[in-house]
N, C-alpha and C positions, 0 to 999 in steps of 0.2 A: 150158264159156268161162267166167271171173266175168264178170260187168256191167261196164260203165263205172261211176266213179263220181259219184254222184248229182252233183256238182259240174261233172263234167264233160259231161253229159246236159245241165244249166240250160245252160252256156258252149255249148253247140255246140246248143239252141234260141233263146239269146239271139240268137244271131247269124243265126240263119234268119227270128226274127222282123225283125230288123232289116234284114234284106235284102228280106223281104219289104214293111216299109215305102219303102224307095228306090226298090223296083219302081213300086209302085204310087202313088206321089207325083209319081215322073217320067214311066209312064205317062198323068196323071193330068194332069199339065203340058200335054202331048201332046195332050190332048183323045181320047185312045180309050178311051172309060170300058168296051167289050168287053175290051178288055187288065186293068184295073182287075181288072175280074169275075172273069176267068178267074187271075189272079195270087191272088187275095183264097179263091177258091173249092179254089188249089192247100194254099193255107200255113193254110189254115181250121184243121185239127189242133192247130197248133202250141202257139197260145194255151191250149189244154186239156192239151195235156205238159205245160207248163208251172206252169200251177194244180192239176197232181198234185205236179210236182215240188215245187213252193215248198213245199205242206201236208209231205211227205215229210219235207224239213227244217226247218219250223215257220220259217216264214219267212212265213207268211200276213200277216204287217204290208203285206208288197212286197204281195201278194196283189192291191188296189186298183189297183198299175201296171200288172200284166197284164191286168187289166180294160178299163183306159184305152187300153191297144194294141190290145186286141179292139175295143173301138170306133174308134182309129183305123182300123184297116186297113178298117170292114165303114164307117164314112162316108165314106173315100177311095175308093172304090170303087163309094161310090153305092147298096150291097146291103144293102137292110135288111133280108131275110129271115134273112139271115146275122149281122147281128148279133142280131135278135132268136132264133134258134137256141143263140147263143153263151149269151145274158143265158141262158135256158133253163136249159142245161148248168152255169153258171156257179151259177147257185139252190141245183144239186144237190149245190154242193160246203159250201155255206153259208158264204160269205164275206162280208166287208163289199162293199156296194158302193163304186166309185169316188169319190173325194173329188170329182174336178173333173173337166172336158170338154173335154181335148185339141184344139187346134184345128189344121190344115191352113193354108198351107205352117209348114213347125216343125221345131226337133229333137226329138228322139225325147231324153224324158228318162229318166236311166238313179233308180232302185232303188236305196236302200244294198245290196243286197243283188246287185242286180246291177254296182255299178259294183264291187264285192269280186270278180265271178265273172267279170266281163267285159271283158276288156284287150285288144278286138281291136281294128277298126275296119276290117278290109277290106268292101271292098266289092264280093264274091262270097262265095257262101256256105262253108261249113268242109267241109274233109273229114269224110264221115259215119265217124262213132266205128264198130268193128268189130261191136256189139251192133245196128247199125240194120239188119244186113245179114237177122239172122231176125226181128228185134223186140225190143222190151225186155223185160228178163227181170224178172218180179215180182222 
């Protein structure tokens, strides 16, 4: 089975990240911290996958954007240990630190690469690509 192109995988994970942020913002506004925590935990792999995919495409200039989204999810969920875990993992990838601190509420601003790759706007996660049934192929 041929793996999905990297661009398709990036688009898929960007949509998942957008969905997670939308859900966390909604439940944070409702005051449901427990639900925010569970959503952040369920999607905690997404930023790391995106960092790896961006590195594969040599889009390291966009790495700060991904790290900002990691921070945004963890802050919205009020979950400091998750943020610490992501920071530790991101530091192993040797990427530059985030250049700004996004605040909630607010829109998720896109990076140049994300603008080029993400054209959706749906409020539900996309269908999983074929490779996700068996895991990403190297």
